[in-house]
C-alpha positions as a Python dict, from the first residue, in 0.01 Angstrom:
ca = {
    (1, 'M'): (0, 0, 0),
    (2, 'D'): (49, 356, 57),
    (3, 'G'): (-174, 330, 334),
    (4, 'K'): (-497, 381, 113),
    (5, 'T'): (-818, 167, 237),
    (6, 'L'): (-904, -132, -8),
    (7, 'K'): (-1256, -252, -93),
    (8, 'C'): (-1410, -443, 127),
    (9, 'G'): (-1257, -762, 140),
    (10, 'L'): (-976, -724, 3),
    (11, 'P'): (-637, -762, 180),
    (12, 'S'): (-473, -434, 348),
    (13, 'D'): (-177, -455, 522),
    (14, 'E'): (163, -629, 433),
    (15, 'V'): (144, -930, 628),
    (16, 'E'): (-272, -1046, 444),
    (17, 'L'): (-70, -939, 125),
    (18, 'R'): (232, -1145, 167),
    (19, 'K'): (-27, -1431, 253),
    (20, 'L'): (-140, -1393, -113),
    (21, 'L'): (119, -1307, -323),
    (22, 'T'): (464, -1480, -406),
    (23, 'P'): (761, -1292, -321),
    (24, 'E'): (785, -1125, -663),
    (25, 'Q'): (407, -1035, -689),
    (26, 'F'): (443, -861, -363),
    (27, 'Q'): (785, -707, -472),
    (28, 'I'): (619, -574, -791),
    (29, 'M'): (249, -497, -686),
    (30, 'V'): (293, -352, -358),
    (31, 'Q'): (671, -217, -390),
    (32, 'N'): (637, -92, -760),
    (33, 'G'): (893, -348, -876),
    (34, 'T'): (925, -438, -1264),
    (35, 'E'): (983, -823, -1378),
    (36, 'R'): (1248, -927, -1604),
    (37, 'P'): (1177, -864, -1976),
    (38, 'F'): (1118, -1214, -2147),
    (39, 'Q'): (1114, -1407, -1797),
    (40, 'N'): (761, -1371, -1733),
    (41, 'A'): (442, -1578, -1774),
    (42, 'Y'): (269, -1362, -2003),
    (43, 'W'): (452, -1184, -2259),
    (44, 'N'): (458, -1468, -2500),
    (45, 'H'): (96, -1628, -2416),
    (46, 'H'): (-129, -1617, -2691),
    (47, 'E'): (-439, -1796, -2566),
    (48, 'E'): (-814, -1632, -2551),
    (49, 'G'): (-943, -1511, -2243),
    (50, 'V'): (-897, -1223, -1970),
    (51, 'Y'): (-616, -1057, -1746),
    (52, 'V'): (-731, -1009, -1417),
    (53, 'D'): (-578, -808, -1083),
    (54, 'A'): (-391, -1072, -885),
    (55, 'I'): (-539, -947, -573),
    (56, 'S'): (-885, -807, -673),
    (57, 'G'): (-970, -1026, -940),
    (58, 'T'): (-1098, -758, -1136),
    (59, 'P'): (-1079, -774, -1527),
    (60, 'L'): (-802, -557, -1642),
    (61, 'F'): (-700, -660, -2018),
    (62, 'S'): (-834, -867, -2267),
    (63, 'S'): (-652, -1108, -2489),
    (64, 'Q'): (-779, -968, -2806),
    (65, 'D'): (-628, -629, -2704),
    (66, 'K'): (-268, -816, -2646),
    (67, 'F'): (-11, -729, -2918),
    (68, 'D'): (382, -833, -2922),
    (69, 'S'): (542, -501, -2857),
    (70, 'G'): (910, -672, -2877),
    (71, 'T'): (973, -560, -2530),
    (72, 'G'): (948, -875, -2336),
    (73, 'W'): (665, -757, -2132),
    (74, 'P'): (260, -839, -2227),
    (75, 'S'): (171, -555, -2376),
    (76, 'F'): (-228, -430, -2445),
    (77, 'T'): (-373, -144, -2673),
    (78, 'R'): (-621, -16, -2387),
    (79, 'P'): (-798, -131, -2056),
    (80, 'I'): (-1107, -341, -2046),
    (81, 'D'): (-1249, -48, -1863),
    (82, 'K'): (-1073, 286, -1855),
    (83, 'A'): (-1223, 289, -1464),
    (84, 'A'): (-1038, -9, -1335),
    (85, 'V'): (-728, 158, -1374),
    (86, 'Q'): (-555, 480, -1279),
    (87, 'E'): (-280, 631, -1417),
    (88, 'I'): (-7, 861, -1227),
    (89, 'V'): (255, 1056, -1315),
    (90, 'D'): (578, 897, -1222),
    (91, 'H'): (910, 1067, -1193),
    (92, 'S'): (1136, 780, -1042),
    (93, 'H'): (1454, 643, -1241),
    (94, 'G'): (1542, 952, -1403),
    (95, 'M'): (1271, 982, -1618),
    (96, 'T'): (883, 1104, -1636),
    (97, 'R'): (626, 820, -1719),
    (98, 'I'): (290, 686, -1636),
    (99, 'E'): (256, 437, -1414),
    (100, 'V'): (-51, 241, -1446),
    (101, 'R'): (-237, 70, -1103),
    (102, 'S'): (-519, -122, -1034),
    (103, 'R'): (-782, 111, -897),
    (104, 'D'): (-947, -190, -663),
    (105, 'S'): (-628, -273, -521),
    (106, 'N'): (-385, 9, -564),
    (107, 'S'): (-115, -202, -689),
    (108, 'H'): (165, -140, -948),
    (109, 'L'): (92, -297, -1291),
    (110, 'G'): (336, -145, -1529),
    (111, 'H'): (346, 188, -1717),
    (112, 'V'): (126, 292, -2043),
    (113, 'F'): (354, 473, -2323),
    (114, 'D'): (203, 672, -2645),
    (115, 'D'): (403, 396, -2935),
    (116, 'G'): (164, 105, -2953),
    (117, 'P'): (-30, 45, -3252),
    (118, 'G'): (-406, 158, -3374),
    (119, 'P'): (-683, 214, -3231),
    (120, 'T'): (-528, 405, -2950),
    (121, 'G'): (-182, 423, -3037),
    (122, 'L'): (-87, 344, -2662),
    (123, 'R'): (111, 79, -2503),
    (124, 'Y'): (25, -52, -2181),
    (125, 'C'): (350, -250, -2069),
    (126, 'I'): (227, -450, -1789),
    (127, 'N'): (411, -704, -1524),
    (128, 'S'): (258, -1036, -1566),
    (129, 'A'): (315, -1104, -1212),
    (130, 'S'): (47, -818, -1152),
    (131, 'L'): (-208, -1031, -1345),
    (132, 'R'): (-413, -1367, -1334),
    (133, 'F'): (-491, -1487, -1671),
    (134, 'I'): (-880, -1632, -1683),
    (135, 'P'): (-935, -1866, -2025),
    (136, 'K'): (-1195, -1791, -2211),
    (137, 'K'): (-1501, -2069, -2165),
    (138, 'S'): (-1558, -2275, -2511),
}
């Protein structure tokens, strides 16, 4: 993933990542792709719990910060821990956006926009394929 070293114990080369991820996850997380709106696992998911990085298992987003943005992708007002994500200026596709990457796995998660609800005004628009959901224990 851009030749950067991952944390100890995490897959770091393409062969290992292809074994761990589905083809769709690999295309999104490693090759910076995007899944189709309204046709992904978590866009309309309402269970209580935590969304973690599909590679590292690092907690990234809480269901408490999830909202329906109407875009067809899971949207959050903030990450659980801002240090768990990196925000990088992205000039691809003829526009300027802010890409969101997982700090631990250096994988593409989605983008953040400034058109979200309070209290942050942010919309973290995240690919379901980049996440794994851990339900809250009763």
